[in-house]
N, CA, C, O and the ligand as a Tripos MOL2 file, in Angstrom:
@<TRIPOS>MOLECULE
protein
  289   287    73     0     0
PROTEIN
NO_CHARGES

@<TRIPOS>ATOM
      1 N           0.8210   -1.2080    0.0000 N.3       1 MET1
      2 CA          0.0000    0.0000    0.0000 C.3       1 MET1
      3 C           0.8570    1.2600    0.0000 C.2       1 MET1
      4 O           0.4380    2.3130   -0.4810 O.2       1 MET1
      5 N           2.0590    1.1340    0.5460 N.am      2 GLY2
      6 CA          2.9540    2.2910    0.6290 C.3       2 GLY2
      7 C           3.3730    2.8240   -0.7220 C.2       2 GLY2
      8 O           3.7980    3.9720   -0.8530 O.2       2 GLY2
      9 N           3.2450    1.9670   -1.7310 N.am      3 ASN3
     10 CA          3.6800    2.3980   -3.0570 C.3       3 ASN3
     11 C           2.5320    2.7560   -3.9790 C.2       3 ASN3
     12 O           2.7150    2.8630   -5.1910 O.2       3 ASN3
     13 N           1.3590    2.9410   -3.4160 N.am      4 SER4
     14 CA          0.2400    3.1990   -4.3120 C.3       4 SER4
     15 C           0.3620    4.5650   -4.9840 C.2       4 SER4
     16 O           0.9280    5.5130   -4.4400 O.2       4 SER4
     17 N          -0.1880    4.6170   -6.1720 N.am      5 VAL5
     18 CA         -0.0710    5.8090   -7.0110 C.3       5 VAL5
     19 C          -1.4420    6.4400   -7.2070 C.2       5 VAL5
     20 O          -2.4370    5.7520   -7.4330 O.2       5 VAL5
     21 N          -1.4710    7.7630   -7.1150 N.am      6 THR6
     22 CA         -2.7120    8.5100   -7.2930 C.3       6 THR6
     23 C          -2.5550    9.4730   -8.4630 C.2       6 THR6
     24 O          -1.4680   10.0010   -8.6980 O.2       6 THR6
     25 N          -3.6180    9.6950   -9.1790 N.am      7 THR7
     26 CA         -3.6030   10.7270  -10.2190 C.3       7 THR7
     27 C          -4.4950   11.8680   -9.7490 C.2       7 THR7
     28 O          -5.6780   11.6760   -9.4650 O.2       7 THR7
     29 N          -3.9120   13.0470   -9.6730 N.am      8 THR8
     30 CA         -4.6520   14.2240   -9.2230 C.3       8 THR8
     31 C          -4.7180   15.2440  -10.3490 C.2       8 THR8
     32 O          -3.7080   15.5590  -10.9780 O.2       8 THR8
     33 N          -5.9040   15.7500  -10.5920 N.am      9 ILE9
     34 CA         -6.0750   16.7680  -11.6350 C.3       9 ILE9
     35 C          -6.3190   18.1090  -10.9700 C.2       9 ILE9
     36 O          -7.2310   18.2530  -10.1560 O.2       9 ILE9
     37 N          -5.5060   19.0790  -11.3190 N.am     10 ILE10
     38 CA         -5.6320   20.4090  -10.7170 C.3      10 ILE10
     39 C          -5.9210   21.4380  -11.8100 C.2      10 ILE10
     40 O          -5.1220   21.5960  -12.7330 O.2      10 ILE10
     41 N          -7.0380   22.1280  -11.7190 N.am     11 PRO11
     42 CA         -7.3340   23.1890  -12.6800 C.3      11 PRO11
     43 C          -6.3790   24.3700  -12.4380 C.2      11 PRO11
     44 O          -6.1870   24.7990  -11.3000 O.2      11 PRO11
     45 N          -5.7920   24.8830  -13.5110 N.am     12 VAL12
     46 CA         -4.8330   25.9860  -13.3810 C.3      12 VAL12
     47 C          -5.3060   27.1700  -14.2200 C.2      12 VAL12
     48 O          -5.5610   27.0380  -15.4170 O.2      12 VAL12
     49 N          -5.4150   28.3130  -13.5790 N.am     13 LYS13
     50 CA         -5.8470   29.5280  -14.2840 C.3      13 LYS13
     51 C          -4.6570   30.4070  -14.6120 C.2      13 LYS13
     52 O          -3.7130   30.5030  -13.8270 O.2      13 LYS13
     53 N          -4.7000   31.0430  -15.7600 N.am     14 GLY14
     54 CA         -3.6990   32.0610  -16.0790 C.3      14 GLY14
     55 C          -2.6100   31.6280  -17.0350 C.2      14 GLY14
     56 O          -1.7110   32.4140  -17.3300 O.2      14 GLY14
     57 N          -2.6610   30.3980  -17.5320 N.am     15 MET15
     58 CA         -1.6430   29.9710  -18.4920 C.3      15 MET15
     59 C          -2.0380   30.4830  -19.8760 C.2      15 MET15
     60 O          -3.1690   30.2910  -20.3220 O.2      15 MET15
     61 N          -1.0830   31.1410  -20.5530 N.am     16 THR16
     62 CA         -1.4030   31.7290  -21.8510 C.3      16 THR16
     63 C          -0.5700   31.1980  -23.0120 C.2      16 THR16
     64 O          -0.8980   31.4410  -24.1740 O.2      16 THR16
     65 N           0.4950   30.4820  -22.7070 N.am     17 CYS17
     66 CA          1.3470   29.9780  -23.7880 C.3      17 CYS17
     67 C           2.0840   28.7270  -23.3440 C.2      17 CYS17
     68 O           1.9480   28.2870  -22.2030 O.2      17 CYS17
     69 N           2.8720   28.1540  -24.2590 N.am     18 MET18
     70 CA          3.5920   26.9260  -23.9220 C.3      18 MET18
     71 C           4.6730   27.1780  -22.8610 C.2      18 MET18
     72 O           5.1010   26.2470  -22.1780 O.2      18 MET18
     73 N           5.1100   28.4310  -22.7260 N.am     19 GLY19
     74 CA          6.0760   28.7630  -21.6800 C.3      19 GLY19
     75 C           5.4490   28.5850  -20.3040 C.2      19 GLY19
     76 O           6.0830   28.0750  -19.3800 O.2      19 GLY19
     77 N           4.2040   29.0090  -20.1820 N.am     20 CYS20
     78 CA          3.4560   28.8470  -18.9310 C.3      20 CYS20
     79 C           3.2980   27.3610  -18.6190 C.2      20 CYS20
     80 O           3.5010   26.9220  -17.4870 O.2      20 CYS20
     81 N           2.9360   26.6110  -19.6320 N.am     21 VAL21
     82 CA          2.7340   25.1680  -19.4720 C.3      21 VAL21
     83 C           4.0180   24.5180  -18.9590 C.2      21 VAL21
     84 O           4.0050   23.6890  -18.0490 O.2      21 VAL21
     85 N           5.1280   24.9260  -19.5790 N.am     22 SER22
     86 CA          6.4170   24.3830  -19.2090 C.3      22 SER22
     87 C           6.8010   24.7570  -17.7680 C.2      22 SER22
     88 O           7.3720   23.9410  -17.0440 O.2      22 SER22
     89 N           6.4850   25.9960  -17.3580 N.am     23 SER23
     90 CA          6.7800   26.4310  -15.9820 C.3      23 SER23
     91 C           6.0270   25.6000  -14.9660 C.2      23 SER23
     92 O           6.5960   25.1450  -13.9740 O.2      23 SER23
     93 N           4.7420   25.4040  -15.2190 N.am     24 VAL24
     94 CA          3.9160   24.6360  -14.2810 C.3      24 VAL24
     95 C           4.4320   23.2000  -14.1850 C.2      24 VAL24
     96 O           4.5380   22.6310  -13.0990 O.2      24 VAL24
     97 N           4.7500   22.6320  -15.3470 N.am     25 LYS25
     98 CA          5.2550   21.2640  -15.3840 C.3      25 LYS25
     99 C           6.5480   21.1380  -14.5730 C.2      25 LYS25
    100 O           6.7190   20.2040  -13.7900 O.2      25 LYS25
    101 N           7.4430   22.0870  -14.7780 N.am     26 THR26
    102 CA          8.7340   22.0510  -14.0950 C.3      26 THR26
    103 C           8.6110   22.1460  -12.5810 C.2      26 THR26
    104 O           9.2600   21.3840  -11.8640 O.2      26 THR26
    105 N           7.7910   23.0680  -12.0820 N.am     27 VAL27
    106 CA          7.6900   23.2060  -10.6250 C.3      27 VAL27
    107 C           7.0450   21.9690   -9.9900 C.2      27 VAL27
    108 O           7.3910   21.5820   -8.8740 O.2      27 VAL27
    109 N           6.1180   21.3650  -10.7050 N.am     28 LEU28
    110 CA          5.4630   20.1690  -10.1520 C.3      28 LEU28
    111 C           6.3960   18.9600  -10.1560 C.2      28 LEU28
    112 O           6.3900   18.1560   -9.2230 O.2      28 LEU28
    113 N           7.1900   18.8400  -11.2070 N.am     29 GLU29
    114 CA          8.0950   17.6950  -11.3250 C.3      29 GLU29
    115 C           9.1660   17.6770  -10.2390 C.2      29 GLU29
    116 O           9.7270   16.6240   -9.9340 O.2      29 GLU29
    117 N           9.4480   18.8290   -9.6620 N.am     30 ARG30
    118 CA         10.4650   18.9140   -8.6130 C.3      30 ARG30
    119 C           9.9760   18.4000   -7.2680 C.2      30 ARG30
    120 O          10.7850   18.1110   -6.3860 O.2      30 ARG30
    121 N           8.6760   18.2830   -7.1020 N.am     31 LEU31
    122 CA          8.1400   17.9420   -5.7830 C.3      31 LEU31
    123 C           8.2960   16.4570   -5.4530 C.2      31 LEU31
    124 O           8.2710   15.6050   -6.3410 O.2      31 LEU31
    125 N           8.4560   16.1640   -4.1670 N.am     32 PRO32
    126 CA          8.6410   14.7800   -3.7430 C.3      32 PRO32
    127 C           7.4570   13.8890   -4.1140 C.2      32 PRO32
    128 O           6.2990   14.2880   -3.9980 O.2      32 PRO32
    129 N           7.7670   12.6940   -4.5560 N.am     33 GLY33
    130 CA          6.7200   11.7140   -4.8380 C.3      33 GLY33
    131 C           6.0820   11.8310   -6.2100 C.2      33 GLY33
    132 O           5.2580   11.0020   -6.5950 O.2      33 GLY33
    133 N           6.4710   12.8760   -6.9550 N.am     34 VAL34
    134 CA          5.8390   13.0740   -8.2670 C.3      34 VAL34
    135 C           6.4700   12.1530   -9.3080 C.2      34 VAL34
    136 O           7.6930   12.1000   -9.4460 O.2      34 VAL34
    137 N           5.6310   11.4360  -10.0320 N.am     35 ILE35
    138 CA          6.1000   10.4840  -11.0250 C.3      35 ILE35
    139 C           6.0080   11.0780  -12.4250 C.2      35 ILE35
    140 O           6.9490   10.9950  -13.2140 O.2      35 ILE35
    141 N           4.8670   11.6730  -12.7160 N.am     36 LYS36
    142 CA          4.6570   12.1800  -14.0680 C.3      36 LYS36
    143 C           3.6940   13.3600  -14.0490 C.2      36 LYS36
    144 O           2.6940   13.3450  -13.3320 O.2      36 LYS36
    145 N           4.0050   14.3820  -14.8420 N.am     37 VAL37
    146 CA          3.1540   15.5660  -14.9040 C.3      37 VAL37
    147 C           2.7700   15.8430  -16.3490 C.2      37 VAL37
    148 O           3.6220   15.8550  -17.2380 O.2      37 VAL37
    149 N           1.4920   16.0620  -16.5730 N.am     38 THR38
    150 CA          1.0180   16.4670  -17.9020 C.3      38 THR38
    151 C           0.2290   17.7550  -17.7170 C.2      38 THR38
    152 O          -0.7020   17.8090  -16.9130 O.2      38 THR38
    153 N           0.6030   18.7930  -18.4630 N.am     39 VAL39
    154 CA         -0.1060   20.0590  -18.3570 C.3      39 VAL39
    155 C          -0.6610   20.4170  -19.7220 C.2      39 VAL39
    156 O           0.0550   20.3460  -20.7210 O.2      39 VAL39
    157 N          -1.9310   20.8010  -19.7770 N.am     40 THR40
    158 CA         -2.4930   21.2180  -21.0560 C.3      40 THR40
    159 C          -3.0110   22.6450  -20.9690 C.2      40 THR40
    160 O          -3.6740   23.0440  -20.0120 O.2      40 THR40
    161 N          -2.6760   23.3920  -22.0130 N.am     41 LEU41
    162 CA         -3.0940   24.7840  -22.1190 C.3      41 LEU41
    163 C          -4.6000   24.8570  -22.4170 C.2      41 LEU41
    164 O          -5.3280   25.6330  -21.7980 O.2      41 LEU41
    165 N          -5.0490   24.0400  -23.3720 N.am     42 GLU42
    166 CA         -6.4760   24.0310  -23.7660 C.3      42 GLU42
    167 C          -7.3540   23.5900  -22.6010 C.2      42 GLU42
    168 O          -8.4130   24.1630  -22.3460 O.2      42 GLU42
    169 N          -6.8910   22.5670  -21.9060 N.am     43 GLY43
    170 CA         -7.6780   22.0350  -20.7970 C.3      43 GLY43
    171 C          -7.5370   22.8690  -19.5300 C.2      43 GLY43
    172 O          -8.3210   22.7270  -18.5910 O.2      43 GLY43
    173 N          -6.5060   23.7620  -19.5110 N.am     44 ALA44
    174 CA         -6.2030   24.5830  -18.3410 C.3      44 ALA44
    175 C          -6.1160   23.7410  -17.0730 C.2      44 ALA44
    176 O          -6.7190   24.0530  -16.0460 O.2      44 ALA44
    177 N          -5.3520   22.6740  -17.1840 N.am     45 GLN45
    178 CA         -5.1850   21.8330  -16.0090 C.3      45 GLN45
    179 C          -3.8730   21.0790  -15.9980 C.2      45 GLN45
    180 O          -3.2400   20.8620  -17.0310 O.2      45 GLN45
    181 N          -3.4840   20.6860  -14.7920 N.am     46 ALA46
    182 CA         -2.2970   19.8620  -14.6050 C.3      46 ALA46
    183 C          -2.7520   18.5090  -14.0900 C.2      46 ALA46
    184 O          -3.5500   18.4180  -13.1570 O.2      46 ALA46
    185 N          -2.2340   17.4620  -14.7090 N.am     47 THR47
    186 CA         -2.5230   16.1080  -14.2490 C.3      47 THR47
    187 C          -1.2420   15.5620  -13.6440 C.2      47 THR47
    188 O          -0.2260   15.4360  -14.3280 O.2      47 THR47
    189 N          -1.2970   15.2410  -12.3630 N.am     48 VAL48
    190 CA         -0.1030   14.8090  -11.6450 C.3      48 VAL48
    191 C          -0.2780   13.3660  -11.1810 C.2      48 VAL48
    192 O          -1.2070   13.0270  -10.4470 O.2      48 VAL48
    193 N           0.6420   12.5430  -11.6320 N.am     49 GLU49
    194 CA          0.6660   11.1580  -11.1720 C.3      49 GLU49
    195 C           1.7150   11.1220  -10.0650 C.2      49 GLU49
    196 O           2.8710   11.4840  -10.2860 O.2      49 GLU49
    197 N           1.3170   10.6920   -8.8910 N.am     50 HIS50
    198 CA          2.2420   10.7700   -7.7530 C.3      50 HIS50
    199 C           2.0400    9.6440   -6.7660 C.2      50 HIS50
    200 O           0.9830    9.0140   -6.7210 O.2      50 HIS50
    201 N           3.0670    9.4010   -5.9780 N.am     51 GLN51
    202 CA          2.9700    8.3970   -4.9270 C.3      51 GLN51
    203 C           2.0760    8.9400   -3.8320 C.2      51 GLN51
    204 O           2.2950   10.0330   -3.3100 O.2      51 GLN51
    205 N           1.0800    8.1710   -3.4990 N.am     52 THR52
    206 CA          0.0590    8.6080   -2.5560 C.3      52 THR52
    207 C           0.6510    9.0100   -1.2030 C.2      52 THR52
    208 O           0.2810   10.0340   -0.6300 O.2      52 THR52
    209 N           1.5640    8.1960   -0.7110 N.am     53 ALA53
    210 CA          2.0770    8.4150    0.6400 C.3      53 ALA53
    211 C           3.0810    9.5540    0.7500 C.2      53 ALA53
    212 O           3.2110   10.1570    1.8150 O.2      53 ALA53
    213 N           3.8000    9.8610   -0.3420 N.am     54 SER54
    214 CA          4.8910   10.8210   -0.1740 C.3      54 SER54
    215 C           4.6500   12.1720   -0.8240 C.2      54 SER54
    216 O           5.5980   12.9320   -1.0220 O.2      54 SER54
    217 N           3.4170   12.4890   -1.1590 N.am     55 SER55
    218 CA          3.1770   13.8100   -1.7200 C.3      55 SER55
    219 C           1.8550   14.3770   -1.2100 C.2      55 SER55
    220 O           0.9280   13.6440   -0.8650 O.2      55 SER55
    221 N           1.8030   15.6920   -1.1750 N.am     56 ARG56
    222 CA          0.6010   16.3540   -0.6810 C.3      56 ARG56
    223 C           0.0290   17.2720   -1.7540 C.2      56 ARG56
    224 O           0.7570   18.0450   -2.3770 O.2      56 ARG56
    225 N          -1.2510   17.1810   -1.9580 N.am     57 ILE57
    226 CA         -1.9450   18.0010   -2.9630 C.3      57 ILE57
    227 C          -1.7240   19.4900   -2.6650 C.2      57 ILE57
    228 O          -1.5900   20.3120   -3.5710 O.2      57 ILE57
    229 N          -1.6900   19.8040   -1.3830 N.am     58 GLU58
    230 CA         -1.4870   21.1890   -0.9620 C.3      58 GLU58
    231 C          -0.1630   21.7400   -1.5120 C.2      58 GLU58
    232 O          -0.0830   22.9020   -1.9100 O.2      58 GLU58
    233 N           0.8640   20.8950   -1.5280 N.am     59 ASP59
    234 CA          2.1750   21.3020   -2.0550 C.3      59 ASP59
    235 C           2.0990   21.5730   -3.5570 C.2      59 ASP59
    236 O           2.7610   22.4780   -4.0640 O.2      59 ASP59
    237 N           1.3020   20.7990   -4.2500 N.am     60 PHE60
    238 CA          1.1370   21.0100   -5.6970 C.3      60 PHE60
    239 C           0.5270   22.3880   -5.9290 C.2      60 PHE60
    240 O           0.9830   23.1540   -6.7770 O.2      60 PHE60
    241 N          -0.5080   22.6800   -5.1590 N.am     61 LYS61
    242 CA         -1.2010   23.9650   -5.3290 C.3      61 LYS61
    243 C          -0.2840   25.1430   -4.9960 C.2      61 LYS61
    244 O          -0.2660   26.1470   -5.7080 O.2      61 LYS61
    245 N           0.4690   25.0090   -3.9170 N.am     62 CYS62
    246 CA          1.4030   26.0740   -3.5260 C.3      62 CYS62
    247 C           2.4270   26.3140   -4.6210 C.2      62 CYS62
    248 O           2.7230   27.4590   -4.9630 O.2      62 CYS62
    249 N           2.9710   25.2270   -5.1740 N.am     63 ALA63
    250 CA          4.0030   25.3610   -6.2110 C.3      63 ALA63
    251 C           3.4480   26.0740   -7.4410 C.2      63 ALA63
    252 O           4.1300   26.9000   -8.0470 O.2      63 ALA63
    253 N           2.2280   25.7570   -7.8000 N.am     64 ILE64
    254 CA          1.5970   26.3970   -8.9690 C.3      64 ILE64
    255 C           1.3870   27.8890   -8.6890 C.2      64 ILE64
    256 O           1.6360   28.7320   -9.5510 O.2      64 ILE64
    257 N           0.9350   28.1970   -7.4980 N.am     65 GLU65
    258 CA          0.6980   29.5980   -7.1420 C.3      65 GLU65
    259 C           2.0130   30.3700   -7.0680 C.2      65 GLU65
    260 O           2.0890   31.5180   -7.5060 O.2      65 GLU65
    261 N           3.0430   29.7420   -6.5150 N.am     66 GLU66
    262 CA          4.3450   30.4030   -6.4360 C.3      66 GLU66
    263 C           4.9290   30.6620   -7.8220 C.2      66 GLU66
    264 O           5.7120   31.5940   -8.0060 O.2      66 GLU66
    265 N           4.5470   29.8350   -8.7960 N.am     67 ALA67
    266 CA          5.0120   30.0300  -10.1700 C.3      67 ALA67
    267 C           4.2290   31.1400  -10.8620 C.2      67 ALA67
    268 O           4.5480   31.5140  -11.9900 O.2      67 ALA67
    269 N           3.2190   31.6620  -10.1980 N.am     68 GLY68
    270 CA          2.4880   32.8070  -10.7280 C.3      68 GLY68
    271 C           1.1240   32.5230  -11.3400 C.2      68 GLY68
    272 O           0.5540   33.3610  -12.0400 O.2      68 GLY68
    273 N           0.6100   31.3240  -11.0640 N.am     69 PHE69
    274 CA         -0.7010   30.9700  -11.6290 C.3      69 PHE69
    275 C          -1.7150   30.7710  -10.5120 C.2      69 PHE69
    276 O          -1.3630   30.6750   -9.3360 O.2      69 PHE69
    277 N          -2.9650   30.7120  -10.9020 N.am     70 ASP70
    278 CA         -4.0170   30.5360   -9.8990 C.3      70 ASP70
    279 C          -4.6460   29.1620  -10.0220 C.2      70 ASP70
    280 O          -4.7350   28.5760  -11.1010 O.2      70 ASP70
    281 N          -5.0760   28.6810   -8.8790 N.am     71 ILE71
    282 CA         -5.8200   27.4290   -8.8540 C.3      71 ILE71
    283 C          -7.2900   27.8270   -9.0010 C.2      71 ILE71
    284 O          -7.8150   28.6100   -8.2100 O.2      71 ILE71
    285 N          -7.9400   27.2740  -10.0220 N.am     72 SER72
    286 CA         -9.3320   27.6810  -10.1990 C.3      72 SER72
    287 C         -10.2730   26.7990   -9.3930 C.2      72 SER72
    288 O         -11.4870   27.0010   -9.4250 O.2      72 SER72
    289 CU          3.0850   31.8660  -20.9970 Cu       73 CU73
@<TRIPOS>BOND
     1     1     2 1
     2     2     3 1
     3     3     4 2
     4     3     5 am
     5     5     6 1
     6     6     7 1
     7     7     8 2
     8     7     9 am
     9     9    10 1
    10    10    11 1
    11    11    12 2
    12    11    13 am
    13    13    14 1
    14    14    15 1
    15    15    16 2
    16    15    17 am
    17    17    18 1
    18    18    19 1
    19    19    20 2
    20    19    21 am
    21    21    22 1
    22    22    23 1
    23    23    24 2
    24    23    25 am
    25    25    26 1
    26    26    27 1
    27    27    28 2
    28    27    29 am
    29    29    30 1
    30    30    31 1
    31    31    32 2
    32    31    33 am
    33    33    34 1
    34    34    35 1
    35    35    36 2
    36    35    37 am
    37    37    38 1
    38    38    39 1
    39    39    40 2
    40    39    41 am
    41    41    42 1
    42    42    43 1
    43    43    44 2
    44    43    45 am
    45    45    46 1
    46    46    47 1
    47    47    48 2
    48    47    49 am
    49    49    50 1
    50    50    51 1
    51    51    52 2
    52    51    53 am
    53    53    54 1
    54    54    55 1
    55    55    56 2
    56    55    57 am
    57    57    58 1
    58    58    59 1
    59    59    60 2
    60    59    61 am
    61    61    62 1
    62    62    63 1
    63    63    64 2
    64    63    65 am
    65    65    66 1
    66    66    67 1
    67    67    68 2
    68    67    69 am
    69    69    70 1
    70    70    71 1
    71    71    72 2
    72    71    73 am
    73    73    74 1
    74    74    75 1
    75    75    76 2
    76    75    77 am
    77    77    78 1
    78    78    79 1
    79    79    80 2
    80    79    81 am
    81    81    82 1
    82    82    83 1
    83    83    84 2
    84    83    85 am
    85    85    86 1
    86    86    87 1
    87    87    88 2
    88    87    89 am
    89    89    90 1
    90    90    91 1
    91    91    92 2
    92    91    93 am
    93    93    94 1
    94    94    95 1
    95    95    96 2
    96    95    97 am
    97    97    98 1
    98    98    99 1
    99    99   100 2
   100    99   101 am
   101   101   102 1
   102   102   103 1
   103   103   104 2
   104   103   105 am
   105   105   106 1
   106   106   107 1
   107   107   108 2
   108   107   109 am
   109   109   110 1
   110   110   111 1
   111   111   112 2
   112   111   113 am
   113   113   114 1
   114   114   115 1
   115   115   116 2
   116   115   117 am
   117   117   118 1
   118   118   119 1
   119   119   120 2
   120   119   121 am
   121   121   122 1
   122   122   123 1
   123   123   124 2
   124   123   125 am
   125   125   126 1
   126   126   127 1
   127   127   128 2
   128   127   129 am
   129   129   130 1
   130   130   131 1
   131   131   132 2
   132   131   133 am
   133   133   134 1
   134   134   135 1
   135   135   136 2
   136   135   137 am
   137   137   138 1
   138   138   139 1
   139   139   140 2
   140   139   141 am
   141   141   142 1
   142   142   143 1
   143   143   144 2
   144   143   145 am
   145   145   146 1
   146   146   147 1
   147   147   148 2
   148   147   149 am
   149   149   150 1
   150   150   151 1
   151   151   152 2
   152   151   153 am
   153   153   154 1
   154   154   155 1
   155   155   156 2
   156   155   157 am
   157   157   158 1
   158   158   159 1
   159   159   160 2
   160   159   161 am
   161   161   162 1
   162   162   163 1
   163   163   164 2
   164   163   165 am
   165   165   166 1
   166   166   167 1
   167   167   168 2
   168   167   169 am
   169   169   170 1
   170   170   171 1
   171   171   172 2
   172   171   173 am
   173   173   174 1
   174   174   175 1
   175   175   176 2
   176   175   177 am
   177   177   178 1
   178   178   179 1
   179   179   180 2
   180   179   181 am
   181   181   182 1
   182   182   183 1
   183   183   184 2
   184   183   185 am
   185   185   186 1
   186   186   187 1
   187   187   188 2
   188   187   189 am
   189   189   190 1
   190   190   191 1
   191   191   192 2
   192   191   193 am
   193   193   194 1
   194   194   195 1
   195   195   196 2
   196   195   197 am
   197   197   198 1
   198   198   199 1
   199   199   200 2
   200   199   201 am
   201   201   202 1
   202   202   203 1
   203   203   204 2
   204   203   205 am
   205   205   206 1
   206   206   207 1
   207   207   208 2
   208   207   209 am
   209   209   210 1
   210   210   211 1
   211   211   212 2
   212   211   213 am
   213   213   214 1
   214   214   215 1
   215   215   216 2
   216   215   217 am
   217   217   218 1
   218   218   219 1
   219   219   220 2
   220   219   221 am
   221   221   222 1
   222   222   223 1
   223   223   224 2
   224   223   225 am
   225   225   226 1
   226   226   227 1
   227   227   228 2
   228   227   229 am
   229   229   230 1
   230   230   231 1
   231   231   232 2
   232   231   233 am
   233   233   234 1
   234   234   235 1
   235   235   236 2
   236   235   237 am
   237   237   238 1
   238   238   239 1
   239   239   240 2
   240   239   241 am
   241   241   242 1
   242   242   243 1
   243   243   244 2
   244   243   245 am
   245   245   246 1
   246   246   247 1
   247   247   248 2
   248   247   249 am
   249   249   250 1
   250   250   251 1
   251   251   252 2
   252   251   253 am
   253   253   254 1
   254   254   255 1
   255   255   256 2
   256   255   257 am
   257   257   258 1
   258   258   259 1
   259   259   260 2
   260   259   261 am
   261   261   262 1
   262   262   263 1
   263   263   264 2
   264   263   265 am
   265   265   266 1
   266   266   267 1
   267   267   268 2
   268   267   269 am
   269   269   270 1
   270   270   271 1
   271   271   272 2
   272   271   273 am
   273   273   274 1
   274   274   275 1
   275   275   276 2
   276   275   277 am
   277   277   278 1
   278   278   279 1
   279   279   280 2
   280   279   281 am
   281   281   282 1
   282   282   283 1
   283   283   284 2
   284   283   285 am
   285   285   286 1
   286   286   287 1
   287   287   288 2
@<TRIPOS>SUBSTRUCTURE
     1 MET1         2 RESIDUE 1 A MET
     2 GLY2         6 RESIDUE 1 A GLY
     3 ASN3        10 RESIDUE 1 A ASN
     4 SER4        14 RESIDUE 1 A SER
     5 VAL5        18 RESIDUE 1 A VAL
     6 THR6        22 RESIDUE 1 A THR
     7 THR7        26 RESIDUE 1 A THR
     8 THR8        30 RESIDUE 1 A THR
     9 ILE9        34 RESIDUE 1 A ILE
    10 ILE10       38 RESIDUE 1 A ILE
    11 PRO11       42 RESIDUE 1 A PRO
    12 VAL12       46 RESIDUE 1 A VAL
    13 LYS13       50 RESIDUE 1 A LYS
    14 GLY14       54 RESIDUE 1 A GLY
    15 MET15       58 RESIDUE 1 A MET
    16 THR16       62 RESIDUE 1 A THR
    17 CYS17       66 RESIDUE 1 A CYS
    18 MET18       70 RESIDUE 1 A MET
    19 GLY19       74 RESIDUE 1 A GLY
    20 CYS20       78 RESIDUE 1 A CYS
    21 VAL21       82 RESIDUE 1 A VAL
    22 SER22       86 RESIDUE 1 A SER
    23 SER23       90 RESIDUE 1 A SER
    24 VAL24       94 RESIDUE 1 A VAL
    25 LYS25       98 RESIDUE 1 A LYS
    26 THR26      102 RESIDUE 1 A THR
    27 VAL27      106 RESIDUE 1 A VAL
    28 LEU28      110 RESIDUE 1 A LEU
    29 GLU29      114 RESIDUE 1 A GLU
    30 ARG30      118 RESIDUE 1 A ARG
    31 LEU31      122 RESIDUE 1 A LEU
    32 PRO32      126 RESIDUE 1 A PRO
    33 GLY33      130 RESIDUE 1 A GLY
    34 VAL34      134 RESIDUE 1 A VAL
    35 ILE35      138 RESIDUE 1 A ILE
    36 LYS36      142 RESIDUE 1 A LYS
    37 VAL37      146 RESIDUE 1 A VAL
    38 THR38      150 RESIDUE 1 A THR
    39 VAL39      154 RESIDUE 1 A VAL
    40 THR40      158 RESIDUE 1 A THR
    41 LEU41      162 RESIDUE 1 A LEU
    42 GLU42      166 RESIDUE 1 A GLU
    43 GLY43      170 RESIDUE 1 A GLY
    44 ALA44      174 RESIDUE 1 A ALA
    45 GLN45      178 RESIDUE 1 A GLN
    46 ALA46      182 RESIDUE 1 A ALA
    47 THR47      186 RESIDUE 1 A THR
    48 VAL48      190 RESIDUE 1 A VAL
    49 GLU49      194 RESIDUE 1 A GLU
    50 HIS50      198 RESIDUE 1 A HIS
    51 GLN51      202 RESIDUE 1 A GLN
    52 THR52      206 RESIDUE 1 A THR
    53 ALA53      210 RESIDUE 1 A ALA
    54 SER54      214 RESIDUE 1 A SER
    55 SER55      218 RESIDUE 1 A SER
    56 ARG56      222 RESIDUE 1 A ARG
    57 ILE57      226 RESIDUE 1 A ILE
    58 GLU58      230 RESIDUE 1 A GLU
    59 ASP59      234 RESIDUE 1 A ASP
    60 PHE60      238 RESIDUE 1 A PHE
    61 LYS61      242 RESIDUE 1 A LYS
    62 CYS62      246 RESIDUE 1 A CYS
    63 ALA63      250 RESIDUE 1 A ALA
    64 ILE64      254 RESIDUE 1 A ILE
    65 GLU65      258 RESIDUE 1 A GLU
    66 GLU66      262 RESIDUE 1 A GLU
    67 ALA67      266 RESIDUE 1 A ALA
    68 GLY68      270 RESIDUE 1 A GLY
    69 PHE69      274 RESIDUE 1 A PHE
    70 ASP70      278 RESIDUE 1 A ASP
    71 ILE71      282 RESIDUE 1 A ILE
    72 SER72      286 RESIDUE 1 A SER
    73 CU73       289 GROUP 0 **** ****
């Protein structure tokens, strides 16, 4: 159970170009427990595949906000 994986989808407001997408992806990939990040401009969301036990959704949101975007 310690290795279970969760997929979390976070709506992200304020991304306007592929540079924004890349920024969001980069800050999320640095966080502990993160396995894979997919960010879409059209969908305005980040999909984070992460280890359930070693990552916190709150940290994902903080990282996105610190990068200059809003959580919708
Ligand atoms: Cu941009």
